[in-house]
N, CA, C and O atoms as a GROMACS GRO file, in nm:
protein
  476
    1GLN      N    1  -3.458  -3.256   2.479
    1GLN     CA    2  -3.380  -3.177   2.573
    1GLN      C    3  -3.236  -3.226   2.570
    1GLN      O    4  -3.210  -3.346   2.564
    2VAL      N    5  -3.142  -3.133   2.575
    2VAL     CA    6  -3.000  -3.166   2.571
    2VAL      C    7  -2.930  -3.102   2.692
    2VAL      O    8  -2.953  -2.984   2.722
    3GLN      N    9  -2.848  -3.178   2.758
    3GLN     CA   10  -2.765  -3.126   2.866
    3GLN      C   11  -2.619  -3.149   2.832
    3GLN      O   12  -2.583  -3.254   2.779
    4LEU      N   13  -2.536  -3.050   2.862
    4LEU     CA   14  -2.395  -3.055   2.826
    4LEU      C   15  -2.310  -3.037   2.952
    4LEU      O   16  -2.336  -2.948   3.033
    5VAL      N   17  -2.209  -3.121   2.967
    5VAL     CA   18  -2.120  -3.112   3.082
    5VAL      C   19  -1.976  -3.110   3.033
    5VAL      O   20  -1.929  -3.205   2.969
    6GLU      N   21  -1.906  -3.000   3.064
    6GLU     CA   22  -1.767  -2.985   3.020
    6GLU      C   23  -1.670  -3.030   3.129
    6GLU      O   24  -1.704  -3.036   3.247
    7SER      N   25  -1.550  -3.063   3.085
    7SER     CA   26  -1.439  -3.091   3.176
    7SER      C   27  -1.308  -3.065   3.103
    7SER      O   28  -1.305  -3.056   2.981
    8GLY      N   29  -1.201  -3.054   3.181
    8GLY     CA   30  -1.068  -3.045   3.121
    8GLY      C   31  -1.001  -2.910   3.128
    8GLY      O   32  -0.887  -2.896   3.083
    9GLY      N   33  -1.066  -2.810   3.181
    9GLY     CA   34  -1.001  -2.680   3.192
    9GLY      C   35  -0.894  -2.681   3.299
    9GLY      O   36  -0.876  -2.780   3.370
   10GLY      N   37  -0.822  -2.569   3.310
   10GLY     CA   38  -0.718  -2.560   3.411
   10GLY      C   39  -0.620  -2.450   3.383
   10GLY      O   40  -0.643  -2.364   3.297
   11LEU      N   41  -0.511  -2.453   3.456
   11LEU     CA   42  -0.404  -2.353   3.443
   11LEU      C   43  -0.286  -2.416   3.373
   11LEU      O   44  -0.242  -2.525   3.409
   12VAL      N   45  -0.233  -2.346   3.271
   12VAL     CA   46  -0.121  -2.399   3.195
   12VAL      C   47  -0.030  -2.283   3.154
   12VAL      O   48  -0.076  -2.170   3.138
   13HIS      N   49   0.098  -2.310   3.139
   13HIS     CA   50   0.191  -2.209   3.092
   13HIS      C   51   0.177  -2.190   2.941
   13HIS      O   52   0.133  -2.280   2.870
   14ALA      N   53   0.213  -2.073   2.895
   14ALA     CA   54   0.212  -2.046   2.751
   14ALA      C   55   0.294  -2.153   2.678
   14ALA      O   56   0.403  -2.191   2.721
   15GLY      N   57   0.240  -2.199   2.566
   15GLY     CA   58   0.304  -2.306   2.490
   15GLY      C   59   0.256  -2.444   2.527
   15GLY      O   60   0.285  -2.541   2.457
   16GLY      N   61   0.182  -2.453   2.636
   16GLY     CA   62   0.132  -2.582   2.681
   16GLY      C   63   0.006  -2.625   2.609
   16GLY      O   64  -0.040  -2.560   2.515
   17SER      N   65  -0.050  -2.738   2.656
   17SER     CA   66  -0.168  -2.796   2.592
   17SER      C   67  -0.273  -2.831   2.696
   17SER      O   68  -0.242  -2.860   2.811
   18LEU      N   69  -0.396  -2.829   2.652
   18LEU     CA   70  -0.509  -2.877   2.730
   18LEU      C   71  -0.608  -2.944   2.636
   18LEU      O   72  -0.615  -2.912   2.517
   19ARG      N   73  -0.685  -3.036   2.692
   19ARG     CA   74  -0.790  -3.100   2.614
   19ARG      C   75  -0.921  -3.086   2.689
   19ARG      O   76  -0.934  -3.130   2.803
   20LEU      N   77  -1.017  -3.023   2.624
   20LEU     CA   78  -1.150  -3.008   2.682
   20LEU      C   79  -1.242  -3.116   2.628
   20LEU      O   80  -1.232  -3.157   2.512
   21SER      N   81  -1.331  -3.162   2.714
   21SER     CA   82  -1.431  -3.261   2.675
   21SER      C   83  -1.569  -3.209   2.711
   21SER      O   84  -1.586  -3.135   2.808
   22CYS      N   85  -1.667  -3.248   2.631
   22CYS     CA   86  -1.806  -3.211   2.659
   22CYS      C   87  -1.894  -3.330   2.626
   22CYS      O   88  -1.899  -3.377   2.512
   23VAL      N   89  -1.962  -3.379   2.728
   23VAL     CA   90  -2.052  -3.492   2.710
   23VAL      C   91  -2.195  -3.440   2.705
   23VAL      O   92  -2.239  -3.366   2.793
   24GLY      N   93  -2.266  -3.480   2.601
   24GLY     CA   94  -2.404  -3.439   2.586
   24GLY      C   95  -2.500  -3.552   2.615
   24GLY      O   96  -2.474  -3.668   2.581
   25SER      N   97  -2.611  -3.519   2.678
   25SER     CA   98  -2.715  -3.618   2.702
   25SER      C   99  -2.833  -3.585   2.612
   25SER      O  100  -2.853  -3.470   2.574
   26GLY      N  101  -2.909  -3.686   2.579
   26GLY     CA  102  -3.022  -3.663   2.490
   26GLY      C  103  -2.997  -3.725   2.353
   26GLY      O  104  -2.886  -3.724   2.301
   27ARG      N  105  -3.103  -3.778   2.297
   27ARG     CA  106  -3.090  -3.852   2.172
   27ARG      C  107  -3.054  -3.763   2.053
   27ARG      O  108  -3.004  -3.811   1.952
   28ARG      N  109  -3.080  -3.632   2.065
   28ARG     CA  110  -3.057  -3.542   1.952
   28ARG      C  111  -2.911  -3.504   1.935
   28ARG      O  112  -2.872  -3.454   1.829
   29VAL      N  113  -2.829  -3.526   2.038
   29VAL     CA  114  -2.693  -3.472   2.038
   29VAL      C  115  -2.613  -3.515   1.915
   29VAL      O  116  -2.546  -3.433   1.852
   30ARG      N  117  -2.621  -3.644   1.882
   30ARG     CA  118  -2.537  -3.693   1.774
   30ARG      C  119  -2.579  -3.639   1.637
   30ARG      O  120  -2.506  -3.655   1.539
   31PHE      N  121  -2.695  -3.575   1.630
   31PHE     CA  122  -2.744  -3.527   1.500
   31PHE      C  123  -2.725  -3.376   1.481
   31PHE      O  124  -2.758  -3.323   1.375
   32ILE      N  125  -2.674  -3.309   1.582
   32ILE     CA  126  -2.667  -3.163   1.572
   32ILE      C  127  -2.525  -3.114   1.586
   32ILE      O  128  -2.439  -3.183   1.641
   33ALA      N  129  -2.501  -2.993   1.536
   33ALA     CA  130  -2.368  -2.934   1.542
   33ALA      C  131  -2.332  -2.902   1.687
   33ALA      O  132  -2.415  -2.859   1.766
   34MET      N  133  -2.206  -2.923   1.717
   34MET     CA  134  -2.156  -2.892   1.851
   34MET      C  135  -2.031  -2.805   1.838
   34MET      O  136  -1.961  -2.809   1.736
   35GLY      N  137  -2.004  -2.728   1.939
   35GLY     CA  138  -1.889  -2.639   1.929
   35GLY      C  139  -1.844  -2.588   2.063
   35GLY      O  140  -1.900  -2.621   2.168
   36TRP      N  141  -1.741  -2.507   2.057
   36TRP     CA  142  -1.684  -2.444   2.175
   36TRP      C  143  -1.680  -2.293   2.154
   36TRP      O  144  -1.635  -2.243   2.051
   37TYR      N  145  -1.727  -2.223   2.254
   37TYR     CA  146  -1.717  -2.078   2.258
   37TYR      C  147  -1.631  -2.042   2.378
   37TYR      O  148  -1.613  -2.123   2.469
   38ARG      N  149  -1.578  -1.921   2.378
   38ARG     CA  150  -1.504  -1.874   2.496
   38ARG      C  151  -1.539  -1.729   2.524
   38ARG      O  152  -1.578  -1.653   2.436
   39GLN      N  153  -1.523  -1.695   2.650
   39GLN     CA  154  -1.550  -1.557   2.692
   39GLN      C  155  -1.438  -1.512   2.784
   39GLN      O  156  -1.420  -1.566   2.893
   40ALA      N  157  -1.364  -1.412   2.740
   40ALA     CA  158  -1.260  -1.353   2.822
   40ALA      C  159  -1.321  -1.241   2.907
   40ALA      O  160  -1.425  -1.186   2.871
   41PRO      N  161  -1.257  -1.207   3.018
   41PRO     CA  162  -1.311  -1.099   3.103
   41PRO      C  163  -1.330  -0.970   3.025
   41PRO      O  164  -1.239  -0.922   2.958
   42GLY      N  165  -1.450  -0.914   3.034
   42GLY     CA  166  -1.479  -0.788   2.968
   42GLY      C  167  -1.505  -0.797   2.820
   42GLY      O  168  -1.519  -0.695   2.752
   43LYS      N  169  -1.510  -0.919   2.768
   43LYS     CA  170  -1.531  -0.937   2.625
   43LYS      C  171  -1.656  -1.020   2.599
   43LYS      O  172  -1.708  -1.088   2.688
   44GLN      N  173  -1.703  -1.014   2.475
   44GLN     CA  174  -1.819  -1.094   2.437
   44GLN      C  175  -1.779  -1.239   2.412
   44GLN      O  176  -1.664  -1.269   2.378
   45ARG      N  177  -1.875  -1.326   2.429
   45ARG     CA  178  -1.852  -1.467   2.398
   45ARG      C  179  -1.828  -1.481   2.249
   45ARG      O  180  -1.900  -1.422   2.168
   46GLU      N  181  -1.728  -1.562   2.212
   46GLU     CA  182  -1.695  -1.580   2.071
   46GLU      C  183  -1.684  -1.728   2.038
   46GLU      O  184  -1.648  -1.810   2.122
   47LEU      N  185  -1.716  -1.759   1.913
   47LEU     CA  186  -1.702  -1.896   1.865
   47LEU      C  187  -1.554  -1.929   1.849
   47LEU      O  188  -1.478  -1.852   1.789
   48VAL      N  189  -1.514  -2.042   1.901
   48VAL     CA  190  -1.377  -2.090   1.885
   48VAL      C  191  -1.371  -2.194   1.774
   48VAL      O  192  -1.288  -2.184   1.684
   49ALA      N  193  -1.458  -2.293   1.782
   49ALA     CA  194  -1.459  -2.400   1.683
   49ALA      C  195  -1.595  -2.469   1.686
   49ALA      O  196  -1.663  -2.472   1.789
   50GLN      N  197  -1.632  -2.524   1.572
   50GLN     CA  198  -1.760  -2.593   1.560
   50GLN      C  199  -1.742  -2.715   1.472
   50GLN      O  200  -1.660  -2.715   1.380
   51ILE      N  201  -1.821  -2.820   1.499
   51ILE     CA  202  -1.816  -2.941   1.418
   51ILE      C  203  -1.958  -2.989   1.396
   51ILE      O  204  -2.037  -2.998   1.489
   52THR      N  205  -1.990  -3.019   1.270
   52THR     CA  206  -2.124  -3.068   1.239
   52THR      C  207  -2.135  -3.217   1.272
   52THR      O  208  -2.036  -3.280   1.309
   53SER      N  209  -2.255  -3.270   1.260
   53SER     CA  210  -2.276  -3.412   1.288
   53SER      C  211  -2.199  -3.499   1.190
   53SER      O  212  -2.169  -3.615   1.220
   54LEU      N  213  -2.166  -3.444   1.072
   54LEU     CA  214  -2.091  -3.520   0.971
   54LEU      C  215  -1.940  -3.498   0.981
   54LEU      O  216  -1.863  -3.557   0.906
   55GLY      N  217  -1.899  -3.412   1.075
   55GLY     CA  218  -1.756  -3.392   1.096
   55GLY      C  219  -1.694  -3.272   1.027
   55GLY      O  220  -1.572  -3.256   1.032
   56ASP      N  221  -1.774  -3.190   0.964
   56ASP     CA  222  -1.720  -3.067   0.904
   56ASP      C  223  -1.686  -2.968   1.015
   56ASP      O  224  -1.764  -2.949   1.108
   57THR      N  225  -1.571  -2.905   1.003
   57THR     CA  226  -1.522  -2.818   1.111
   57THR      C  227  -1.504  -2.674   1.067
   57THR      O  228  -1.478  -2.645   0.950
   58THR      N  229  -1.517  -2.585   1.164
   58THR     CA  230  -1.495  -2.442   1.145
   58THR      C  231  -1.415  -2.392   1.264
   58THR      O  232  -1.439  -2.433   1.377
   59TYR      N  233  -1.318  -2.304   1.237
   59TYR     CA  234  -1.236  -2.246   1.344
   59TYR      C  235  -1.229  -2.095   1.329
   59TYR      O  236  -1.230  -2.043   1.217
   60THR      N  237  -1.221  -2.026   1.441
   60THR     CA  238  -1.190  -1.885   1.433
   60THR      C  239  -1.042  -1.871   1.395
   60THR      O  240  -0.961  -1.957   1.427
   61ASP      N  241  -1.010  -1.762   1.327
   61ASP     CA  242  -0.875  -1.748   1.270
   61ASP      C  243  -0.764  -1.759   1.375
   61ASP      O  244  -0.658  -1.815   1.347
   62SER      N  245  -0.788  -1.708   1.493
   62SER     CA  246  -0.682  -1.701   1.593
   62SER      C  247  -0.639  -1.837   1.647
   62SER      O  248  -0.534  -1.847   1.711
   63VAL      N  249  -0.717  -1.943   1.623
   63VAL     CA  250  -0.682  -2.075   1.676
   63VAL      C  251  -0.648  -2.175   1.567
   63VAL      O  252  -0.610  -2.288   1.597
   64LYS      N  253  -0.660  -2.135   1.442
   64LYS     CA  254  -0.632  -2.227   1.332
   64LYS      C  255  -0.487  -2.275   1.340
   64LYS      O  256  -0.395  -2.195   1.359
   65GLY      N  257  -0.468  -2.404   1.325
   65GLY     CA  258  -0.335  -2.462   1.332
   65GLY      C  259  -0.292  -2.497   1.474
   65GLY      O  260  -0.190  -2.564   1.492
   66ARG      N  261  -0.366  -2.452   1.573
   66ARG     CA  262  -0.331  -2.480   1.712
   66ARG      C  263  -0.436  -2.566   1.783
   66ARG      O  264  -0.403  -2.651   1.865
   67PHE      N  265  -0.563  -2.543   1.752
   67PHE     CA  266  -0.673  -2.614   1.815
   67PHE      C  267  -0.733  -2.714   1.716
   67PHE      O  268  -0.735  -2.691   1.595
   68THR      N  269  -0.782  -2.826   1.770
   68THR     CA  270  -0.851  -2.925   1.688
   68THR      C  271  -0.979  -2.968   1.759
   68THR      O  272  -0.976  -3.011   1.875
   69ILE      N  273  -1.090  -2.956   1.689
   69ILE     CA  274  -1.218  -3.003   1.743
   69ILE      C  275  -1.250  -3.138   1.682
   69ILE      O  276  -1.226  -3.161   1.564
   70SER      N  277  -1.305  -3.227   1.762
   70SER     CA  278  -1.344  -3.359   1.714
   70SER      C  279  -1.464  -3.406   1.794
   70SER      O  280  -1.497  -3.348   1.897
   71ARG      N  281  -1.527  -3.511   1.746
   71ARG     CA  282  -1.642  -3.564   1.818
   71ARG      C  283  -1.646  -3.714   1.804
   71ARG      O  284  -1.600  -3.772   1.706
   72ASP      N  285  -1.704  -3.776   1.905
   72ASP     CA  286  -1.728  -3.920   1.907
   72ASP      C  287  -1.878  -3.937   1.925
   72ASP      O  288  -1.928  -3.927   2.037
   73ASN      N  289  -1.949  -3.961   1.816
   73ASN     CA  290  -2.095  -3.968   1.824
   73ASN      C  291  -2.143  -4.087   1.908
   73ASN      O  292  -2.250  -4.082   1.968
   74ALA      N  293  -2.064  -4.192   1.912
   74ALA     CA  294  -2.103  -4.308   1.993
   74ALA      C  295  -2.105  -4.272   2.142
   74ALA      O  296  -2.179  -4.331   2.220
   75LYS      N  297  -2.022  -4.176   2.179
   75LYS     CA  298  -2.013  -4.134   2.319
   75LYS      C  299  -2.082  -4.000   2.343
   75LYS      O  300  -2.079  -3.949   2.455
   76ASN      N  301  -2.144  -3.943   2.239
   76ASN     CA  302  -2.208  -3.811   2.252
   76ASN      C  303  -2.111  -3.708   2.310
   76ASN      O  304  -2.148  -3.626   2.393
   77THR      N  305  -1.987  -3.713   2.264
   77THR     CA  306  -1.883  -3.630   2.322
   77THR      C  307  -1.811  -3.550   2.213
   77THR      O  308  -1.783  -3.600   2.105
   78VAL      N  309  -1.783  -3.424   2.245
   78VAL     CA  310  -1.702  -3.339   2.158
   78VAL      C  311  -1.578  -3.297   2.235
   78VAL      O  312  -1.584  -3.272   2.356
   79TYR      N  313  -1.467  -3.290   2.166
   79TYR     CA  314  -1.338  -3.257   2.228
   79TYR      C  315  -1.280  -3.132   2.164
   79TYR      O  316  -1.308  -3.100   2.048
   80LEU      N  317  -1.200  -3.063   2.240
   80LEU     CA  318  -1.122  -2.953   2.187
   80LEU      C  319  -0.978  -2.970   2.235
   80LEU      O  320  -0.948  -2.948   2.352
   81GLN      N  321  -0.891  -3.010   2.144
   81GLN     CA  322  -0.749  -3.022   2.176
   81GLN      C  323  -0.683  -2.887   2.149
   81GLN      O  324  -0.686  -2.837   2.037
   82MET      N  325  -0.625  -2.830   2.252
   82MET     CA  326  -0.565  -2.697   2.242
   82MET      C  327  -0.415  -2.708   2.264
   82MET      O  328  -0.369  -2.744   2.372
   83ASN      N  329  -0.339  -2.678   2.160
   83ASN     CA  330  -0.193  -2.681   2.166
   83ASN      C  331  -0.137  -2.540   2.149
   83ASN      O  332  -0.206  -2.449   2.104
   84SER      N  333  -0.012  -2.525   2.185
   84SER     CA  334   0.057  -2.395   2.171
   84SER      C  335  -0.027  -2.282   2.229
   84SER      O  336  -0.045  -2.177   2.166
   85LEU      N  337  -0.076  -2.304   2.348
   85LEU     CA  338  -0.166  -2.206   2.410
   85LEU      C  339  -0.096  -2.074   2.437
   85LEU      O  340   0.023  -2.069   2.468
   86LYS      N  341  -0.172  -1.967   2.424
   86LYS     CA  342  -0.124  -1.832   2.445
   86LYS      C  343  -0.205  -1.765   2.557
   86LYS      O  344  -0.318  -1.805   2.582
   87PRO      N  345  -0.148  -1.666   2.623
   87PRO     CA  346  -0.225  -1.596   2.728
   87PRO      C  347  -0.358  -1.544   2.678
   87PRO      O  348  -0.455  -1.539   2.754
   88GLU      N  349  -0.365  -1.504   2.552
   88GLU     CA  350  -0.492  -1.452   2.498
   88GLU      C  351  -0.598  -1.560   2.478
   88GLU      O  352  -0.712  -1.528   2.443
   89ASP      N  353  -0.562  -1.685   2.499
   89ASP     CA  354  -0.661  -1.794   2.496
   89ASP      C  355  -0.733  -1.806   2.629
   89ASP      O  356  -0.827  -1.885   2.641
   90THR      N  357  -0.692  -1.731   2.727
   90THR     CA  358  -0.754  -1.738   2.859
   90THR      C  359  -0.901  -1.698   2.854
   90THR      O  360  -0.937  -1.601   2.786
   91GLY      N  361  -0.984  -1.772   2.925
   91GLY     CA  362  -1.126  -1.740   2.932
   91GLY      C  363  -1.206  -1.858   2.981
   91GLY      O  364  -1.152  -1.965   3.011
   92VAL      N  365  -1.335  -1.838   2.989
   92VAL     CA  366  -1.426  -1.948   3.021
   92VAL      C  367  -1.472  -2.009   2.889
   92VAL      O  368  -1.523  -1.940   2.801
   93TYR      N  369  -1.453  -2.138   2.878
   93TYR     CA  370  -1.488  -2.210   2.756
   93TYR      C  371  -1.622  -2.280   2.777
   93TYR      O  372  -1.640  -2.354   2.874
   94TYR      N  373  -1.713  -2.256   2.685
   94TYR     CA  374  -1.848  -2.312   2.694
   94TYR      C  375  -1.872  -2.409   2.579
   94TYR      O  376  -1.844  -2.379   2.463
   95CYS      N  377  -1.924  -2.522   2.612
   95CYS     CA  378  -1.969  -2.617   2.510
   95CYS      C  379  -2.106  -2.574   2.460
   95CYS      O  380  -2.190  -2.529   2.537
   96ASN      N  381  -2.126  -2.589   2.332
   96ASN     CA  382  -2.253  -2.548   2.268
   96ASN      C  383  -2.305  -2.658   2.178
   96ASN      O  384  -2.228  -2.724   2.108
   97ALA      N  385  -2.435  -2.678   2.181
   97ALA     CA  386  -2.502  -2.766   2.086
   97ALA      C  387  -2.609  -2.683   2.017
   97ALA      O  388  -2.693  -2.622   2.084
   98LYS      N  389  -2.606  -2.681   1.886
   98LYS     CA  390  -2.694  -2.593   1.809
   98LYS      C  391  -2.797  -2.679   1.736
   98LYS      O  392  -2.764  -2.745   1.638
   99ASP      N  393  -2.920  -2.677   1.784
   99ASP     CA  394  -3.026  -2.758   1.725
   99ASP      C  395  -3.092  -2.681   1.612
   99ASP      O  396  -3.170  -2.590   1.634
  100ILE      N  397  -3.058  -2.720   1.489
  100ILE     CA  398  -3.112  -2.652   1.371
  100ILE      C  399  -3.240  -2.718   1.323
  100ILE      O  400  -3.297  -2.676   1.222
  101PHE      N  401  -3.286  -2.821   1.394
  101PHE     CA  402  -3.406  -2.893   1.350
  101PHE      C  403  -3.532  -2.836   1.412
  101PHE      O  404  -3.641  -2.890   1.393
  102VAL      N  405  -3.517  -2.727   1.486
  102VAL     CA  406  -3.632  -2.658   1.542
  102VAL      C  407  -3.630  -2.515   1.493
  102VAL      O  408  -3.527  -2.464   1.450
  103THR      N  409  -3.745  -2.451   1.499
  103THR     CA  410  -3.756  -2.311   1.456
  103THR      C  411  -3.810  -2.229   1.572
  103THR      O  412  -3.917  -2.259   1.623
  104PRO      N  413  -3.737  -2.125   1.615
  104PRO     CA  414  -3.603  -2.087   1.567
  104PRO      C  415  -3.496  -2.183   1.616
  104PRO      O  416  -3.520  -2.266   1.705
  105VAL      N  417  -3.377  -2.171   1.558
  105VAL     CA  418  -3.264  -2.253   1.602
  105VAL      C  419  -3.242  -2.232   1.753
  105VAL      O  420  -3.248  -2.120   1.803
  106PHE      N  421  -3.218  -2.342   1.823
  106PHE     CA  422  -3.204  -2.333   1.968
  106PHE      C  423  -3.063  -2.373   2.009
  106PHE      O  424  -3.009  -2.473   1.962
  107ASP      N  425  -3.004  -2.293   2.097
  107ASP     CA  426  -2.870  -2.319   2.148
  107ASP      C  427  -2.876  -2.375   2.290
  107ASP      O  428  -2.941  -2.319   2.378
  108TYR      N  429  -2.805  -2.487   2.310
  108TYR     CA  430  -2.786  -2.543   2.443
  108TYR      C  431  -2.644  -2.509   2.487
  108TYR      O  432  -2.552  -2.504   2.405
  109TRP      N  433  -2.626  -2.484   2.617
  109TRP     CA  434  -2.496  -2.445   2.670
  109TRP      C  435  -2.457  -2.529   2.791
  109TRP      O  436  -2.542  -2.569   2.871
  110GLY      N  437  -2.328  -2.555   2.801
  110GLY     CA  438  -2.277  -2.614   2.923
  110GLY      C  439  -2.250  -2.507   3.026
  110GLY      O  440  -2.275  -2.389   3.001
  111GLN      N  441  -2.200  -2.548   3.142
  111GLN     CA  442  -2.182  -2.455   3.252
  111GLN      C  443  -2.052  -2.375   3.239
  111GLN      O  444  -2.034  -2.275   3.308
  112GLY      N  445  -1.963  -2.419   3.152
  112GLY     CA  446  -1.837  -2.349   3.130
  112GLY      C  447  -1.723  -2.408   3.211
  112GLY      O  448  -1.743  -2.459   3.321
  113THR      N  449  -1.604  -2.400   3.154
  113THR     CA  450  -1.484  -2.446   3.224
  113THR      C  451  -1.374  -2.341   3.203
  113THR      O  452  -1.354  -2.292   3.092
  114GLN      N  453  -1.304  -2.308   3.310
  114GLN     CA  454  -1.204  -2.202   3.304
  114GLN      C  455  -1.073  -2.253   3.246
  114GLN      O  456  -1.022  -2.358   3.286
  115VAL      N  457  -1.020  -2.178   3.150
  115VAL     CA  458  -0.888  -2.203   3.096
  115VAL      C  459  -0.803  -2.078   3.121
  115VAL      O  460  -0.839  -1.968   3.080
  116THR      N  461  -0.692  -2.097   3.190
  116THR     CA  462  -0.602  -1.986   3.219
  116THR      C  463  -0.463  -2.019   3.167
  116THR      O  464  -0.405  -2.122   3.202
  117VAL      N  465  -0.411  -1.931   3.083
  117VAL     CA  466  -0.278  -1.951   3.026
  117VAL      C  467  -0.187  -1.840   3.079
  117VAL      O  468  -0.210  -1.722   3.054
  118SER      N  469  -0.086  -1.880   3.152
  118SER     CA  470   0.006  -1.783   3.211
  118SER      C  471   0.124  -1.758   3.117
  118SER      O  472   0.167  -1.847   3.044
  119SER      N  473   0.174  -1.635   3.120
  119SER     CA  474   0.286  -1.599   3.032
  119SER      C  475   0.420  -1.632   3.095
  119SER      O  476   0.524  -1.608   3.035
   0.00000   0.00000   0.00000
């Protein structure tokens, strides 16, 4: 079983920065891919960035060059550093852990943290 707790959201002006953190509990966390999704009002949840247990990263095109995902396996923590924020980055950001060692693949989710970018 995996539990995820996010922190670090808030209100920031366009061009500003925020850092999100997600702490996972459970022995499996350090072995599975973790990532960040976001959901804007009236839109579907979308993948923002993902990092495997070995540190390979994936980003959606709209955040490349601005956001950086990283993880500290010793702390079971994944981070999302968000720079040059834009109003379109506004939404609820959810931490995700994707357990590929079970069939079917199982997704764990955090409770979400609000990020609001004002213009």
